[in-house]
mmCIF file of the C-alpha atoms, coordinates in Angstrom:
data_MODEL
# 
_entry.id   MODEL 
# 
loop_
_atom_site.group_PDB 
_atom_site.id 
_atom_site.type_symbol 
_atom_site.label_atom_id 
_atom_site.label_alt_id 
_atom_site.label_comp_id 
_atom_site.label_asym_id 
_atom_site.label_entity_id 
_atom_site.label_seq_id 
_atom_site.pdbx_PDB_ins_code 
_atom_site.Cartn_x 
_atom_site.Cartn_y 
_atom_site.Cartn_z 
_atom_site.occupancy 
_atom_site.B_iso_or_equiv 
_atom_site.pdbx_formal_charge 
_atom_site.auth_seq_id 
_atom_site.auth_comp_id 
_atom_site.auth_asym_id 
_atom_site.auth_atom_id 
_atom_site.pdbx_PDB_model_num 
ATOM 1   C CA . MET A 1 1   ? 191.799 -26.381 -60.052 1.00 0.00 ? 1   MET A CA 1 
ATOM 2   C CA . ALA A 1 2   ? 193.318 -24.376 -57.109 1.00 0.00 ? 2   ALA A CA 1 
ATOM 3   C CA . SER A 1 3   ? 191.043 -21.956 -55.511 1.00 0.00 ? 3   SER A CA 1 
ATOM 4   C CA . SER A 1 4   ? 192.340 -18.384 -55.169 1.00 0.00 ? 4   SER A CA 1 
ATOM 5   C CA . ALA A 1 5   ? 191.162 -18.416 -51.425 1.00 0.00 ? 5   ALA A CA 1 
ATOM 6   C CA . ARG A 1 6   ? 193.617 -19.962 -49.375 1.00 0.00 ? 6   ARG A CA 1 
ATOM 7   C CA . LEU A 1 7   ? 192.018 -22.574 -47.094 1.00 0.00 ? 7   LEU A CA 1 
ATOM 8   C CA . ARG A 1 8   ? 193.472 -23.168 -43.582 1.00 0.00 ? 8   ARG A CA 1 
ATOM 9   C CA . HIS A 1 9   ? 192.551 -26.066 -41.168 1.00 0.00 ? 9   HIS A CA 1 
ATOM 10  C CA . GLY A 1 10  ? 192.864 -25.162 -37.605 1.00 0.00 ? 10  GLY A CA 1 
ATOM 11  C CA . GLY A 1 11  ? 195.072 -22.547 -35.949 1.00 0.00 ? 11  GLY A CA 1 
ATOM 12  C CA . ASP A 1 12  ? 194.076 -18.916 -35.292 1.00 0.00 ? 12  ASP A CA 1 
ATOM 13  C CA . GLY A 1 13  ? 190.625 -19.867 -34.307 1.00 0.00 ? 13  GLY A CA 1 
ATOM 14  C CA . ASP A 1 14  ? 189.738 -20.526 -37.955 1.00 0.00 ? 14  ASP A CA 1 
ATOM 15  C CA . GLN A 1 15  ? 187.292 -23.275 -38.575 1.00 0.00 ? 15  GLN A CA 1 
ATOM 16  C CA . PRO A 1 16  ? 188.155 -26.194 -41.146 1.00 0.00 ? 16  PRO A CA 1 
ATOM 17  C CA . GLY A 1 17  ? 187.130 -25.353 -44.622 1.00 0.00 ? 17  GLY A CA 1 
ATOM 18  C CA . GLN A 1 18  ? 187.057 -21.581 -43.826 1.00 0.00 ? 18  GLN A CA 1 
ATOM 19  C CA . PRO A 1 19  ? 188.935 -18.764 -45.733 1.00 0.00 ? 19  PRO A CA 1 
ATOM 20  C CA . ARG A 1 20  ? 192.066 -17.558 -43.675 1.00 0.00 ? 20  ARG A CA 1 
ATOM 21  C CA . HIS A 1 21  ? 191.921 -14.210 -42.451 1.00 0.00 ? 21  HIS A CA 1 
ATOM 22  C CA . GLY A 1 22  ? 194.115 -11.482 -43.755 1.00 0.00 ? 22  GLY A CA 1 
ATOM 23  C CA . GLY A 1 23  ? 194.620 -12.932 -47.275 1.00 0.00 ? 23  GLY A CA 1 
ATOM 24  C CA . SER A 1 24  ? 194.010 -11.480 -50.650 1.00 0.00 ? 24  SER A CA 1 
ATOM 25  C CA . GLU A 1 25  ? 190.911 -9.379  -51.803 1.00 0.00 ? 25  GLU A CA 1 
ATOM 26  C CA . SER A 1 26  ? 189.055 -12.387 -52.866 1.00 0.00 ? 26  SER A CA 1 
ATOM 27  C CA . GLU A 1 27  ? 189.173 -13.948 -49.423 1.00 0.00 ? 27  GLU A CA 1 
ATOM 28  C CA . ALA A 1 28  ? 186.298 -13.582 -47.048 1.00 0.00 ? 28  ALA A CA 1 
ATOM 29  C CA . ARG A 1 29  ? 186.928 -11.331 -44.023 1.00 0.00 ? 29  ARG A CA 1 
ATOM 30  C CA . ILE A 1 30  ? 186.254 -12.547 -40.547 1.00 0.00 ? 30  ILE A CA 1 
ATOM 31  C CA . PRO A 1 31  ? 184.530 -9.652  -38.565 1.00 0.00 ? 31  PRO A CA 1 
ATOM 32  C CA . ASP A 1 32  ? 186.646 -7.767  -35.786 1.00 0.00 ? 32  ASP A CA 1 
ATOM 33  C CA . ARG A 1 33  ? 184.867 -8.939  -32.695 1.00 0.00 ? 33  ARG A CA 1 
ATOM 34  C CA . ARG A 1 34  ? 187.349 -7.389  -30.192 1.00 0.00 ? 34  ARG A CA 1 
ATOM 35  C CA . ASN A 1 35  ? 184.973 -4.585  -29.380 1.00 0.00 ? 35  ASN A CA 1 
ATOM 36  C CA . ALA A 1 36  ? 181.743 -6.805  -29.411 1.00 0.00 ? 36  ALA A CA 1 
ATOM 37  C CA . PRO A 1 37  ? 179.720 -6.929  -26.411 1.00 0.00 ? 37  PRO A CA 1 
ATOM 38  C CA . GLN A 1 38  ? 180.396 -9.833  -24.384 1.00 0.00 ? 38  GLN A CA 1 
ATOM 39  C CA . PRO A 1 39  ? 177.405 -12.198 -23.295 1.00 0.00 ? 39  PRO A CA 1 
ATOM 40  C CA . GLY A 1 40  ? 175.362 -10.421 -20.748 1.00 0.00 ? 40  GLY A CA 1 
ATOM 41  C CA . GLN A 1 41  ? 176.751 -7.219  -21.573 1.00 0.00 ? 41  GLN A CA 1 
ATOM 42  C CA . HIS A 1 42  ? 174.664 -4.267  -22.945 1.00 0.00 ? 42  HIS A CA 1 
ATOM 43  C CA . PRO A 1 43  ? 175.981 -2.761  -26.222 1.00 0.00 ? 43  PRO A CA 1 
ATOM 44  C CA . ASP A 1 44  ? 176.939 0.964   -26.052 1.00 0.00 ? 44  ASP A CA 1 
ATOM 45  C CA . SER A 1 45  ? 174.375 2.024   -28.524 1.00 0.00 ? 45  SER A CA 1 
ATOM 46  C CA . VAL A 1 46  ? 171.060 0.607   -29.180 1.00 0.00 ? 46  VAL A CA 1 
ATOM 47  C CA . PRO A 1 47  ? 168.425 1.961   -31.594 1.00 0.00 ? 47  PRO A CA 1 
ATOM 48  C CA . GLN A 1 48  ? 165.246 3.158   -29.704 1.00 0.00 ? 48  GLN A CA 1 
ATOM 49  C CA . GLY A 1 49  ? 161.942 2.330   -30.750 1.00 0.00 ? 49  GLY A CA 1 
ATOM 50  C CA . PRO A 1 50  ? 158.981 4.299   -30.678 1.00 0.00 ? 50  PRO A CA 1 
ATOM 51  C CA . ARG A 1 51  ? 157.782 5.170   -27.304 1.00 0.00 ? 51  ARG A CA 1 
ATOM 52  C CA . ARG A 1 52  ? 154.365 3.551   -26.340 1.00 0.00 ? 52  ARG A CA 1 
ATOM 53  C CA . THR A 1 53  ? 151.918 6.627   -26.037 1.00 0.00 ? 53  THR A CA 1 
ATOM 54  C CA . GLY A 1 54  ? 149.487 4.249   -24.342 1.00 0.00 ? 54  GLY A CA 1 
ATOM 55  C CA . ASP A 1 55  ? 151.485 3.965   -21.281 1.00 0.00 ? 55  ASP A CA 1 
ATOM 56  C CA . ARG A 1 56  ? 150.645 6.499   -18.999 1.00 0.00 ? 56  ARG A CA 1 
ATOM 57  C CA . PRO A 1 57  ? 152.999 8.328   -16.563 1.00 0.00 ? 57  PRO A CA 1 
ATOM 58  C CA . VAL A 1 58  ? 153.860 7.168   -13.223 1.00 0.00 ? 58  VAL A CA 1 
ATOM 59  C CA . THR A 1 59  ? 151.451 8.665   -10.528 1.00 0.00 ? 59  THR A CA 1 
ATOM 60  C CA . LYS A 1 60  ? 151.754 9.143   -6.670  1.00 0.00 ? 60  LYS A CA 1 
ATOM 61  C CA . GLN A 1 61  ? 147.799 8.856   -6.470  1.00 0.00 ? 61  GLN A CA 1 
ATOM 62  C CA . PRO A 1 62  ? 145.240 7.025   -8.479  1.00 0.00 ? 62  PRO A CA 1 
ATOM 63  C CA . THR A 1 63  ? 143.655 8.920   -11.464 1.00 0.00 ? 63  THR A CA 1 
ATOM 64  C CA . PRO A 1 64  ? 139.804 9.101   -11.814 1.00 0.00 ? 64  PRO A CA 1 
ATOM 65  C CA . ALA A 1 65  ? 140.380 6.294   -14.560 1.00 0.00 ? 65  ALA A CA 1 
ATOM 66  C CA . GLN A 1 66  ? 142.326 4.137   -12.292 1.00 0.00 ? 66  GLN A CA 1 
ATOM 67  C CA . LEU A 1 67  ? 139.851 4.624   -9.526  1.00 0.00 ? 67  LEU A CA 1 
ATOM 68  C CA . GLU A 1 68  ? 136.999 3.464   -11.593 1.00 0.00 ? 68  GLU A CA 1 
ATOM 69  C CA . LEU A 1 69  ? 138.944 0.143   -12.497 1.00 0.00 ? 69  LEU A CA 1 
ATOM 70  C CA . LEU A 1 70  ? 139.963 -0.192  -8.786  1.00 0.00 ? 70  LEU A CA 1 
ATOM 71  C CA . ALA A 1 71  ? 136.176 -0.060  -7.870  1.00 0.00 ? 71  ALA A CA 1 
ATOM 72  C CA . GLN A 1 72  ? 135.426 -3.019  -10.185 1.00 0.00 ? 72  GLN A CA 1 
ATOM 73  C CA . ARG A 1 73  ? 135.044 -6.718  -9.217  1.00 0.00 ? 73  ARG A CA 1 
ATOM 74  C CA . ARG A 1 74  ? 138.035 -8.277  -11.019 1.00 0.00 ? 74  ARG A CA 1 
ATOM 75  C CA . ILE A 1 75  ? 140.796 -10.643 -10.527 1.00 0.00 ? 75  ILE A CA 1 
ATOM 76  C CA . ALA A 1 76  ? 144.112 -9.046  -9.235  1.00 0.00 ? 76  ALA A CA 1 
ATOM 77  C CA . ALA A 1 77  ? 147.732 -10.349 -10.355 1.00 0.00 ? 77  ALA A CA 1 
ATOM 78  C CA . VAL A 1 78  ? 150.049 -10.135 -7.360  1.00 0.00 ? 78  VAL A CA 1 
ATOM 79  C CA . ALA A 1 79  ? 153.792 -10.289 -7.607  1.00 0.00 ? 79  ALA A CA 1 
ATOM 80  C CA . THR A 1 80  ? 155.976 -11.152 -4.513  1.00 0.00 ? 80  THR A CA 1 
ATOM 81  C CA . VAL A 1 81  ? 159.470 -11.768 -4.214  1.00 0.00 ? 81  VAL A CA 1 
ATOM 82  C CA . GLY A 1 82  ? 160.561 -15.486 -3.582  1.00 0.00 ? 82  GLY A CA 1 
ATOM 83  C CA . ALA A 1 83  ? 163.368 -16.688 -1.338  1.00 0.00 ? 83  ALA A CA 1 
ATOM 84  C CA . ASP A 1 84  ? 165.555 -16.994 -4.346  1.00 0.00 ? 84  ASP A CA 1 
ATOM 85  C CA . GLY A 1 85  ? 164.910 -13.482 -5.424  1.00 0.00 ? 85  GLY A CA 1 
ATOM 86  C CA . ALA A 1 86  ? 162.670 -14.653 -8.229  1.00 0.00 ? 86  ALA A CA 1 
ATOM 87  C CA . PRO A 1 87  ? 159.268 -12.963 -8.827  1.00 0.00 ? 87  PRO A CA 1 
ATOM 88  C CA . HIS A 1 88  ? 156.152 -15.209 -7.613  1.00 0.00 ? 88  HIS A CA 1 
ATOM 89  C CA . LEU A 1 89  ? 152.974 -14.492 -9.476  1.00 0.00 ? 89  LEU A CA 1 
ATOM 90  C CA . THR A 1 90  ? 149.601 -15.158 -8.265  1.00 0.00 ? 90  THR A CA 1 
ATOM 91  C CA . ALA A 1 91  ? 145.993 -14.321 -8.989  1.00 0.00 ? 91  ALA A CA 1 
ATOM 92  C CA . THR A 1 92  ? 143.645 -13.170 -6.215  1.00 0.00 ? 92  THR A CA 1 
ATOM 93  C CA . TRP A 1 93  ? 140.692 -11.113 -5.063  1.00 0.00 ? 93  TRP A CA 1 
ATOM 94  C CA . PHE A 1 94  ? 141.309 -7.537  -3.908  1.00 0.00 ? 94  PHE A CA 1 
ATOM 95  C CA . LEU A 1 95  ? 139.633 -4.529  -2.256  1.00 0.00 ? 95  LEU A CA 1 
ATOM 96  C CA . TYR A 1 96  ? 140.586 -1.218  -2.775  1.00 0.00 ? 96  TYR A CA 1 
ATOM 97  C CA . GLU A 1 97  ? 139.506 1.328   0.230   1.00 0.00 ? 97  GLU A CA 1 
ATOM 98  C CA . ASP A 1 98  ? 140.576 4.795   1.190   1.00 0.00 ? 98  ASP A CA 1 
ATOM 99  C CA . GLY A 1 99  ? 143.762 4.736   -1.144  1.00 0.00 ? 99  GLY A CA 1 
ATOM 100 C CA . ALA A 1 100 ? 144.774 1.232   -0.035  1.00 0.00 ? 100 ALA A CA 1 
ATOM 101 C CA . LEU A 1 101 ? 144.784 -2.161  -1.767  1.00 0.00 ? 101 LEU A CA 1 
ATOM 102 C CA . TYR A 1 102 ? 143.982 -5.092  0.562   1.00 0.00 ? 102 TYR A CA 1 
ATOM 103 C CA . LEU A 1 103 ? 144.367 -8.918  -0.175  1.00 0.00 ? 103 LEU A CA 1 
ATOM 104 C CA . ALA A 1 104 ? 142.982 -11.797 1.921   1.00 0.00 ? 104 ALA A CA 1 
ATOM 105 C CA . ILE A 1 105 ? 145.457 -14.739 1.763   1.00 0.00 ? 105 ILE A CA 1 
ATOM 106 C CA . PRO A 1 106 ? 146.554 -17.752 3.734   1.00 0.00 ? 106 PRO A CA 1 
ATOM 107 C CA . SER A 1 107 ? 149.559 -17.051 5.794   1.00 0.00 ? 107 SER A CA 1 
ATOM 108 C CA . GLY A 1 108 ? 151.061 -20.520 4.990   1.00 0.00 ? 108 GLY A CA 1 
ATOM 109 C CA . SER A 1 109 ? 150.891 -19.818 1.160   1.00 0.00 ? 109 SER A CA 1 
ATOM 110 C CA . ALA A 1 110 ? 153.824 -18.853 -1.052  1.00 0.00 ? 110 ALA A CA 1 
ATOM 111 C CA . LYS A 1 111 ? 152.950 -15.332 -1.221  1.00 0.00 ? 111 LYS A CA 1 
ATOM 112 C CA . GLY A 1 112 ? 152.190 -15.181 2.531   1.00 0.00 ? 112 GLY A CA 1 
ATOM 113 C CA . ARG A 1 113 ? 155.683 -16.382 3.447   1.00 0.00 ? 113 ARG A CA 1 
ATOM 114 C CA . ASN A 1 114 ? 157.246 -14.060 0.774   1.00 0.00 ? 114 ASN A CA 1 
ATOM 115 C CA . LEU A 1 115 ? 155.590 -11.130 2.123   1.00 0.00 ? 115 LEU A CA 1 
ATOM 116 C CA . ALA A 1 116 ? 156.688 -11.893 5.920   1.00 0.00 ? 116 ALA A CA 1 
ATOM 117 C CA . ARG A 1 117 ? 160.200 -12.123 4.470   1.00 0.00 ? 117 ARG A CA 1 
ATOM 118 C CA . ASN A 1 118 ? 160.113 -9.273  1.991   1.00 0.00 ? 118 ASN A CA 1 
ATOM 119 C CA . GLY A 1 119 ? 157.349 -6.719  1.999   1.00 0.00 ? 119 GLY A CA 1 
ATOM 120 C CA . ARG A 1 120 ? 157.859 -5.642  -1.598  1.00 0.00 ? 120 ARG A CA 1 
ATOM 121 C CA . VAL A 1 121 ? 154.732 -6.187  -3.697  1.00 0.00 ? 121 VAL A CA 1 
ATOM 122 C CA . ALA A 1 122 ? 153.089 -5.267  -6.953  1.00 0.00 ? 122 ALA A CA 1 
ATOM 123 C CA . VAL A 1 123 ? 149.170 -5.678  -7.595  1.00 0.00 ? 123 VAL A CA 1 
ATOM 124 C CA . MET A 1 124 ? 147.858 -5.504  -10.957 1.00 0.00 ? 124 MET A CA 1 
ATOM 125 C CA . ILE A 1 125 ? 144.192 -5.259  -12.040 1.00 0.00 ? 125 ILE A CA 1 
ATOM 126 C CA . ASP A 1 126 ? 143.449 -5.243  -15.721 1.00 0.00 ? 126 ASP A CA 1 
ATOM 127 C CA . VAL A 1 127 ? 140.752 -5.541  -18.426 1.00 0.00 ? 127 VAL A CA 1 
ATOM 128 C CA . ARG A 1 128 ? 141.075 -8.353  -21.012 1.00 0.00 ? 128 ARG A CA 1 
ATOM 129 C CA . VAL A 1 129 ? 138.597 -7.485  -23.742 1.00 0.00 ? 129 VAL A CA 1 
ATOM 130 C CA . ALA A 1 130 ? 140.030 -7.102  -27.245 1.00 0.00 ? 130 ALA A CA 1 
ATOM 131 C CA . GLY A 1 131 ? 140.259 -3.466  -28.100 1.00 0.00 ? 131 GLY A CA 1 
ATOM 132 C CA . ARG A 1 132 ? 139.649 -2.184  -24.581 1.00 0.00 ? 132 ARG A CA 1 
ATOM 133 C CA . GLU A 1 133 ? 142.647 -3.510  -22.822 1.00 0.00 ? 133 GLU A CA 1 
ATOM 134 C CA . ALA A 1 134 ? 143.563 -1.493  -19.694 1.00 0.00 ? 134 ALA A CA 1 
ATOM 135 C CA . GLY A 1 135 ? 145.095 -2.037  -16.492 1.00 0.00 ? 135 GLY A CA 1 
ATOM 136 C CA . VAL A 1 136 ? 146.613 -0.402  -13.177 1.00 0.00 ? 136 VAL A CA 1 
ATOM 137 C CA . THR A 1 137 ? 149.446 -1.678  -10.997 1.00 0.00 ? 137 THR A CA 1 
ATOM 138 C CA . GLY A 1 138 ? 150.190 -0.457  -7.588  1.00 0.00 ? 138 GLY A CA 1 
ATOM 139 C CA . ILE A 1 139 ? 153.728 -1.008  -6.167  1.00 0.00 ? 139 ILE A CA 1 
ATOM 140 C CA . GLY A 1 140 ? 154.865 -0.764  -2.656  1.00 0.00 ? 140 GLY A CA 1 
ATOM 141 C CA . ARG A 1 141 ? 155.666 -2.311  0.653   1.00 0.00 ? 141 ARG A CA 1 
ATOM 142 C CA . ALA A 1 142 ? 152.985 -4.484  2.052   1.00 0.00 ? 142 ALA A CA 1 
ATOM 143 C CA . GLU A 1 143 ? 151.739 -4.400  5.838   1.00 0.00 ? 143 GLU A CA 1 
ATOM 144 C CA . LEU A 1 144 ? 150.514 -7.666  7.125   1.00 0.00 ? 144 LEU A CA 1 
ATOM 145 C CA . LEU A 1 145 ? 147.453 -7.666  9.364   1.00 0.00 ? 145 LEU A CA 1 
ATOM 146 C CA . ALA A 1 146 ? 146.681 -10.776 11.321  1.00 0.00 ? 146 ALA A CA 1 
ATOM 147 C CA . GLY A 1 147 ? 144.077 -12.004 13.972  1.00 0.00 ? 147 GLY A CA 1 
ATOM 148 C CA . ALA A 1 148 ? 141.624 -9.177  14.936  1.00 0.00 ? 148 ALA A CA 1 
ATOM 149 C CA . ASP A 1 149 ? 143.122 -6.642  12.674  1.00 0.00 ? 149 ASP A CA 1 
ATOM 150 C CA . ALA A 1 150 ? 142.550 -8.757  9.779   1.00 0.00 ? 150 ALA A CA 1 
ATOM 151 C CA . GLU A 1 151 ? 138.963 -10.173 10.313  1.00 0.00 ? 151 GLU A CA 1 
ATOM 152 C CA . PRO A 1 152 ? 137.128 -7.187  9.231   1.00 0.00 ? 152 PRO A CA 1 
ATOM 153 C CA . VAL A 1 153 ? 139.157 -6.614  6.231   1.00 0.00 ? 153 VAL A CA 1 
ATOM 154 C CA . VAL A 1 154 ? 138.816 -10.238 5.142   1.00 0.00 ? 154 VAL A CA 1 
ATOM 155 C CA . GLN A 1 155 ? 135.051 -10.318 5.670   1.00 0.00 ? 155 GLN A CA 1 
ATOM 156 C CA . ARG A 1 156 ? 134.447 -7.211  3.528   1.00 0.00 ? 156 ARG A CA 1 
ATOM 157 C CA . LEU A 1 157 ? 136.529 -8.619  0.705   1.00 0.00 ? 157 LEU A CA 1 
ATOM 158 C CA . HIS A 1 158 ? 134.993 -12.014 0.823   1.00 0.00 ? 158 HIS A CA 1 
ATOM 159 C CA . ARG A 1 159 ? 131.464 -9.908  0.737   1.00 0.00 ? 159 ARG A CA 1 
ATOM 160 C CA . LYS A 1 160 ? 132.768 -8.522  -2.570  1.00 0.00 ? 160 LYS A CA 1 
ATOM 161 C CA . TYR A 1 161 ? 133.323 -11.787 -4.470  1.00 0.00 ? 161 TYR A CA 1 
ATOM 162 C CA . LEU A 1 162 ? 130.657 -14.156 -2.617  1.00 0.00 ? 162 LEU A CA 1 
ATOM 163 C CA . THR A 1 163 ? 127.127 -14.051 -2.531  1.00 0.00 ? 163 THR A CA 1 
ATOM 164 C CA . ASP A 1 164 ? 124.930 -13.914 0.563   1.00 0.00 ? 164 ASP A CA 1 
ATOM 165 C CA . ASP A 1 165 ? 123.985 -17.535 0.139   1.00 0.00 ? 165 ASP A CA 1 
ATOM 166 C CA . GLY A 1 166 ? 127.788 -18.403 -0.342  1.00 0.00 ? 166 GLY A CA 1 
ATOM 167 C CA . LEU A 1 167 ? 128.752 -16.754 2.758   1.00 0.00 ? 167 LEU A CA 1 
ATOM 168 C CA . ALA A 1 168 ? 125.972 -18.395 4.637   1.00 0.00 ? 168 ALA A CA 1 
ATOM 169 C CA . ASP A 1 169 ? 126.894 -21.810 3.411   1.00 0.00 ? 169 ASP A CA 1 
ATOM 170 C CA . PRO A 1 170 ? 128.557 -23.740 5.992   1.00 0.00 ? 170 PRO A CA 1 
ATOM 171 C CA . ARG A 1 171 ? 130.387 -25.506 3.365   1.00 0.00 ? 171 ARG A CA 1 
ATOM 172 C CA . VAL A 1 172 ? 131.886 -22.304 1.997   1.00 0.00 ? 172 VAL A CA 1 
ATOM 173 C CA . GLY A 1 173 ? 131.816 -19.010 3.953   1.00 0.00 ? 173 GLY A CA 1 
ATOM 174 C CA . PRO A 1 174 ? 133.439 -20.529 7.127   1.00 0.00 ? 174 PRO A CA 1 
ATOM 175 C CA . VAL A 1 175 ? 136.120 -22.338 5.080   1.00 0.00 ? 175 VAL A CA 1 
ATOM 176 C CA . PHE A 1 176 ? 137.057 -19.036 3.119   1.00 0.00 ? 176 PHE A CA 1 
ATOM 177 C CA . ALA A 1 177 ? 137.187 -17.215 6.588   1.00 0.00 ? 177 ALA A CA 1 
ATOM 178 C CA . ALA A 1 178 ? 139.375 -20.107 8.024   1.00 0.00 ? 178 ALA A CA 1 
ATOM 179 C CA . VAL A 1 179 ? 141.931 -20.351 5.126   1.00 0.00 ? 179 VAL A CA 1 
ATOM 180 C CA . ASP A 1 180 ? 142.317 -16.504 4.810   1.00 0.00 ? 180 ASP A CA 1 
ATOM 181 C CA . ASP A 1 181 ? 143.630 -15.785 7.963   1.00 0.00 ? 181 ASP A CA 1 
ATOM 182 C CA . LEU A 1 182 ? 146.146 -12.967 6.746   1.00 0.00 ? 182 LEU A CA 1 
ATOM 183 C CA . ALA A 1 183 ? 144.999 -9.572  5.148   1.00 0.00 ? 183 ALA A CA 1 
ATOM 184 C CA . VAL A 1 184 ? 147.662 -7.580  3.143   1.00 0.00 ? 184 VAL A CA 1 
ATOM 185 C CA . LYS A 1 185 ? 147.288 -4.106  3.148   1.00 0.00 ? 185 LYS A CA 1 
ATOM 186 C CA . LEU A 1 186 ? 149.205 -1.835  0.517   1.00 0.00 ? 186 LEU A CA 1 
ATOM 187 C CA . ASN A 1 187 ? 149.520 1.813   0.162   1.00 0.00 ? 187 ASN A CA 1 
ATOM 188 C CA . PRO A 1 188 ? 151.256 2.134   -3.240  1.00 0.00 ? 188 PRO A CA 1 
ATOM 189 C CA . ASP A 1 189 ? 153.990 4.338   -3.467  1.00 0.00 ? 189 ASP A CA 1 
ATOM 190 C CA . ARG A 1 190 ? 153.297 4.499   -7.205  1.00 0.00 ? 190 ARG A CA 1 
ATOM 191 C CA . TRP A 1 191 ? 150.878 3.893   -9.774  1.00 0.00 ? 191 TRP A CA 1 
ATOM 192 C CA . ILE A 1 192 ? 151.278 2.572   -13.396 1.00 0.00 ? 192 ILE A CA 1 
ATOM 193 C CA . SER A 1 193 ? 148.518 2.212   -15.847 1.00 0.00 ? 193 SER A CA 1 
ATOM 194 C CA . TRP A 1 194 ? 147.966 1.720   -19.606 1.00 0.00 ? 194 TRP A CA 1 
ATOM 195 C CA . ASP A 1 195 ? 144.792 1.708   -22.115 1.00 0.00 ? 195 ASP A CA 1 
ATOM 196 C CA . MET A 1 196 ? 144.868 0.004   -25.448 1.00 0.00 ? 196 MET A CA 1 
ATOM 197 C CA . GLY A 1 197 ? 142.054 2.495   -26.318 1.00 0.00 ? 197 GLY A CA 1 
ATOM 198 C CA . GLU A 1 198 ? 144.299 5.546   -25.848 1.00 0.00 ? 198 GLU A CA 1 
ATOM 199 C CA . LEU A 1 199 ? 147.178 3.748   -27.560 1.00 0.00 ? 199 LEU A CA 1 
ATOM 200 C CA . ASP A 1 200 ? 144.684 3.012   -30.548 1.00 0.00 ? 200 ASP A CA 1 
ATOM 201 C CA . GLN A 1 201 ? 143.782 6.604   -31.060 1.00 0.00 ? 201 GLN A CA 1 
ATOM 202 C CA . GLN A 1 202 ? 147.488 8.082   -30.350 1.00 0.00 ? 202 GLN A CA 1 
ATOM 203 C CA . ALA A 1 203 ? 149.539 5.582   -32.487 1.00 0.00 ? 203 ALA A CA 1 
ATOM 204 C CA . PHE A 1 204 ? 146.947 4.043   -34.892 1.00 0.00 ? 204 PHE A CA 1 
ATOM 205 C CA . SER A 1 205 ? 144.298 6.724   -35.410 1.00 0.00 ? 205 SER A CA 1 
ATOM 206 C CA . GLY A 1 206 ? 141.748 4.469   -33.893 1.00 0.00 ? 206 GLY A CA 1 
ATOM 207 C CA . ALA A 1 207 ? 142.035 2.012   -36.783 1.00 0.00 ? 207 ALA A CA 1 
ATOM 208 C CA . ILE A 1 208 ? 142.472 -0.816  -34.390 1.00 0.00 ? 208 ILE A CA 1 
ATOM 209 C CA . MET A 1 209 ? 138.937 -0.502  -32.724 1.00 0.00 ? 209 MET A CA 1 
ATOM 210 C CA . GLN A 1 210 ? 137.249 0.780   -35.918 1.00 0.00 ? 210 GLN A CA 1 
ATOM 211 C CA . ASN A 1 211 ? 138.115 -2.334  -37.861 1.00 0.00 ? 211 ASN A CA 1 
ATOM 212 C CA . GLY A 1 212 ? 138.181 -5.061  -35.251 1.00 0.00 ? 212 GLY A CA 1 
ATOM 213 C CA . TYR A 1 213 ? 141.936 -5.788  -35.976 1.00 0.00 ? 213 TYR A CA 1 
ATOM 214 C CA . LEU A 1 214 ? 142.526 -7.465  -32.518 1.00 0.00 ? 214 LEU A CA 1 
ATOM 215 C CA . ARG A 1 215 ? 141.422 -11.436 -31.899 1.00 0.00 ? 215 ARG A CA 1 
ATOM 216 C CA . GLU A 1 216 ? 139.177 -11.920 -28.986 1.00 0.00 ? 216 GLU A CA 1 
ATOM 217 C CA . ILE A 1 217 ? 140.931 -13.096 -26.014 1.00 0.00 ? 217 ILE A CA 1 
ATOM 218 C CA . GLU A 1 218 ? 139.700 -16.191 -24.267 1.00 0.00 ? 218 GLU A CA 1 
ATOM 219 C CA . PRO A 1 219 ? 137.402 -15.621 -21.223 1.00 0.00 ? 219 PRO A CA 1 
# 
């Protein structure tokens, strides 16, 4: 028995076995894609999701909560710009003093070469405890310190993370001092922070922390 839908093989962009566009009411309709976004093109109208209330506003100076986090001994994530324009991410020690973030890095490292070429950098310090996730990111242009200018900064930063015995051990302290020959100083032009505890209270009425809904993060 012949089908009421006419099948056309090839021509007009139709695929074999598909109903021909423009036939009777019983024929399947091919969507009009003339106004559809092209690959890589953003559509004119995109539904907006709920605003994340746990994200704090961008600030010019650190808030008290941010300062508390910056004073802690944690590992920072550092983003620099590679030669190909791609972001380069690494983890490193940090020091915060008098409004500036400091890093101690090898001048020959990828991030050292990146910063010598392009000073734009972002440094993130965060807490990764389930239900207490929080973080702060400083963004700006770095200043590179070398030689006698870098040495005291590098020493203070190493004292933050290494014990006195570690610094005194000839197999450890002097090696760190020799490798980290460059100090990076960042006076952020803006700070961004977030707090899971605040988000829980504002968006979930505290249900996440009260009921332990988040799984533990691996240490």
